[in-house]
Every structure is written in structure tokens, then in C-alpha cells.
N, C-alpha and C positions, 0 to 999 in steps of 0.2 A: 588527514584523519576525517572520517565521516562522522558528523555529529547530528543527532536527531533530538530536537527539542522534546521535553517531556510531555507537552500538551498535544503533540502530533498523534492523532487518533484518540485523544483524550476526551473526557466528558466535562462540559463547562457548567453543569447544573441544569441545563435545558436540553442540550443535544450533544452528540459526539462530533468532533472535528473530522470531517470526511475529505477535506481538500488540503493539499499540502503543496509546497513549492520547494524545489531543490536549487540551490545556488552554489557557486564555488568556481574553482579553476579546473575545468575539464573540457574535453572536446564535446560539444553538444550532441553529435551523433552517437558517441559512446554512451553518454548518459541517457539519451532517448532510448537506445537499444536496451540498456540495463533496466530502465524503468518500465519498458514494455514487457520485459521478462518478469519483472516483479508484479506487474498488473495481472498477468496471466496466472501467476501463482496465488495472488490474493483471492481470486475466484474459487480457489480450492480449499480455503481456510474456513473452518466452521466456528461457531460462537464460542466453543470451548478451546479454541486456539490450535486445533489439530489441522495440519496441512495434509490433505488427502491426495491420492494419486489422480492424475488426469484421466479419469475413466468414467464414461457415461453411466455405466451400471452403478458405480459407487455413488456418483452424484444423484442419480435417481433414487437410490436407497436412502440417502440422507434426506432428500426432499420428502419422500414417503413417510419417513419417521419424524418429520417436523423439525429437523436440525437445520439451523439457519446458516447460510453462506451468503456472501454479497450478491446483490441483484445485478450489479453492473460495475465495471471499472472502465473509465474513459481512457482513450488513447492519450498518453502524455503529450503535452503541447509546449513548444518552445515559445516564450514571450520575452520581452525586453528585460524583465526582472528575474528570469529563471525558467525552470521547467515546471509546469503546473500539472498536477495529477488529482484525480477525484475517484473515490470509492463510494458507491451508493450502498449504504447499509441501513436505509430508512431512518437515518439520524441516530442510530444506536449501535455503537461498537463496544462489545464487552471487552474488559481488560485482557483476558487471555487471547482474544482475537487481535487486539491492538498490539500486544507484545509480539505475536507472531508476525504481524505486518511489519513492525519495526525490524525484527530479525531478518526478514526477507529483504527489506530495503538495504540493510547493511551488506548482506551476502551478495546481492546482485550488483550493487555499486562497487564493492570490493573485487568481485570476480571480473568486472570490466576494467579494473586497474585504476579506478577513481579513488584518489586518496585525499582530495581536498574538496569536500562538499558539506553543506549544511542544509538540513531539512527543517522547515518550520511550517506552522499552520498557515494556510492561505486564507487570508481574511477576505472572503468573497462576499 
């Protein structure tokens, strides 16, 4: 089962949690690939939680209208304690965006056949 802690992408009263770590029993290459796909999809999610098509014109239109999407998503990296990921949202992830990020994580890990994983906030 893929479990995602409630505070992943949550707000702690000062800022949103933008870093997370994935642990569990899985082939690291499978998880890195799944998380790389999730990272690409994160870039297409706006503050209202809508996942947009990967289309330059769509993204330019969102930018022109002042609709926020992540600034950057780091390439997932394998470390001794799990796979670490970071989404740069200038410290603020609206709950609709956070919910979509969590859905995307579940989808990509499940699609990769990963059934034993836990996602938690990375205390960086």
C-alpha cells in the first residue's frame, strides 16, 4: 500500500512542506522513474489543483493570466534513507494543488507497480 502522510505538501503555519521522502520496499530504479514522471506532472498543476496538458501555449496562457504553477521540481535523488524530492512553490502550496500532487504521487507509484511505499515530509 502507498501511504502519504497528511502533512506532505501541507502548511505548518509558516510555510508549506515542499520536500518529501519516499521509503519502502521497492526497486529504487522503478521508484526513481515513477517519481520523475510525477515531478514532470507537478509542473503542470496550478494553484487551483488543475493538472493541465503539457503544452507550451497552455502554460504561457496560465502565466499571462497570473495563474501559479510550480517554479521548479528537482530531479528525485536516492539517498540512504529513501528517495528525496523537492517542489519549489515559493513556500506556499494551496490545498487544491497539494491534493493533486498527492493524487499524482499515488498514481505514478501505483502505475510503476510499487505497492509498499510511505511518503513523509523531508525535514531538510
